N, C-alpha and C positions, 0 to 999 in steps of 0.2 A: 813741620815740613809737609805732612799730609794735607793740612789745611791750606797751605800755600799752593799746592798742586791743584787742589779743588778750585781755588779762586782763579788760577790761570785757566783751567778747563772751562769754568763758567764764563770767563771773559771771552775766551775763544768761541764758545758756543753762542754767546750774545752777539759777537761780531759777525758770525756766520749768519745768524738770524736776521741781523740788520742788512747784511749784504743781500740775502735772499729776498728780503722785503723790498729793497730798492729795485732789484731785478724784476720782481713780480709787478711792481708799480709801473714799470716801463716795458713789460713783457710784450705787449702788442706792438709797440714802436720798434723794439729790438727784433721781433719776429718779422715785421715788415721790412726792416733794413736787411735782414739776412736773406729774405726772399729776393729783394732787389739786387743784392750783391750776387746771388746765384744767377739771376737773369743776366747781369752784366758779364759775369764770367762765361756763361753759356754763349752770349753774343760774341765774345772774343774767341771762344773755342770754334765757333762757326767760321769766323774769319780765318783762323789758323787751318781749319779743315779745308777751306776753299783753296788756300795756298798749297796744301798737300795734294789736293785733287788736280790742281794746275800742274804741279810737278809730275804727277802721274801721266797726265795728258802729254806733257813735253817728252817724257821718256818713251811713251808709245809712238809719238811722231819720230823720235830719233831712231827707234828700233826699225821703223818702216824705212827711214832714209838709209840706214845701214844695210838693210836687206836689198834695197835697190842698188846700193854700191857693190854688194857682193855679186849680184847678177852681172853687173857691168864688168867688174874685174875678172870674174870667172870667164866671161866671154873673151876678154883680152888675153888671158892665160891660154885658153884653148886655141885662140887664133895664133899666138906666138909659137905654140908647140907645133901647130899644123904647118907653120912656115919654117920650122927648124931653128927658131930662136929660143933655145932652152934656157940660156942665161937670163934673157928678158922674162921668160916664163917664170923663172925662179924668183925674180924681183916682184913680179906680180903676185906670186903665191905668198910671199912674205907680207905684201900689202893686204892680201885677203885674210891672212892670219891675224893681222892687227885689227882689221875690221870685225872679224868674228869675236876677238877678245873684247872689243868695245861693245859689240852687240850683246854678248853675254853679260857684261857689266850693267848695261842699260836694262836688260831683262830682269836681272837680280834687283836693281833699284826699283823697277816698276812693280815687282812682286811685293817688295817692302812697302811701297806706297799704297798698293791695293790692300794689303793686310792692315796697315795702319789706318787707312780710311775706313775700312769695315769696322775695326775696333772702335774708332772714334764715333762713328755713327751710332753704334750700339750703345756706347756710354752716353752720348747726347740724348738719345731717345729715352733712356732710363732717367736721365736728369730732368728732361722736360716733364715726364710723368710725375716725378717726385715734386717738382715745382708746382704743378697743377694740384697735386694732393695737398701740399702745404697751403696753397691759396684757398682751397676749399675749407681747410681747417681754420685758417685765419678768418674767413668770412663767417664761419659758425661762431668762432670766439667773439668777433665783433658784435654779431647779433645778440649773443648771450649777454655780453657786457652791456649793450644798450638796454636790453630788457631788464637786467638787474639794476641798472641805474634808474630806470623808470620806476621800478618797484620800490627802490630805496627812497626815491623822491616822493612817491605817494605816501609811503610809510612815515617819512620824516615830516611831510606837510600835515599829515593827519595827526601825528603826535604833537606837533607844535600848535596846530590850530584846532585841536579837539573841541575846545570850549566854543570857538566860533562856529564849528560845524554843528554842535549840539544846539546852539542858539538859532542857527539858520533852520535846522530841522524843526525846532519848536515853532518858529514863525510860520513855516509851511503848514504845520498841523493846525495852527490857529486860522490861517487863511482857508484851509479846507473846511474847518468847522464853521466858519462864517458863511461860506458858500452853501454848505449843507443846511444851515439854519435858514438861509434865504429861500432855498428850495422848499423846506418844510413849511415855511410861512405861506408861500404861494399855494402849496397843496391844501393847507388848512383853510385859507381864504376861499378857495374854490369849493371845498367841502361845505363850509359854513353857508356860502351863498346858495348852494344847492339845497340846503336844509331850510333856511329861513328867508330866502330872497323872494321877490315878487314872481319870478319865473317859476319857482317851486310851487307857490300858491296857485297860479294859473293852471299848472299841470295837475294839481290835486282837484281843482274844480272841474276841469274837463274830464278827468277820470271819473268823477262822480256824476257826470251828465248835467252839471249845473251851468257851467259856462258854455258858450258856443264853441263847438268844435270847428276845426278848420274845414271849410267847404271843399268838397271834392268836385272834380269836373263832371262826374256822372250826375250829381245833384243839380248842377247848373243846367245841364242838358235836359233833364226831366222837367225842370221849371219852365224852360223855353218851349218845350213841346206842349205843355198845358196852356201856356199863354197863346200859342198859335191856334190851338183847338177852339179856344173861346172866341177868338177873332174870326 
């Protein structure tokens, strides 16, 4: 019996891990959808808030209208009393009472609309801040996921093509070696020519005063002066 319970627990644990793995694989997509749903709900809430604010404005206009009615009927009542029509003044007073009752009802409704609007605006402001925060987190998660994918790709490609990379590196080294060898040969040729070439021999003769040195302009000028003196 104990073994059977352990098997059931293991199966449940495995199912939970599989479920979590599925969720994790689609976490970014799910997160995106949840943010999008929140935005849609917020847009609908703004429409509902607009309707509530419109009702608040309607109640305000109705209160003003009723206030004008009160002024009018109070004038009627006073006029009736001044002319001795007390019964008519009583009817007008009853009308005034109805208007005041309606006005009180409209004022109560307006206060409810104002309180509801204030509360909704506060909730919507908090919701907008929460959505922006989630969007920032989603952007960071996307960036991190992209970087990790790039890293995995490089690692996988390196692991799969390690031999090719090593061969390519060896080829580069051979090319560099050939290039260096070519430079070394050029340097050696220049050095050898300097040691045993004809130019080197001429330089040695001139240095020993055996070969003619290059004539300077001053020597030519002195020769011309001598020639002029003879003539």
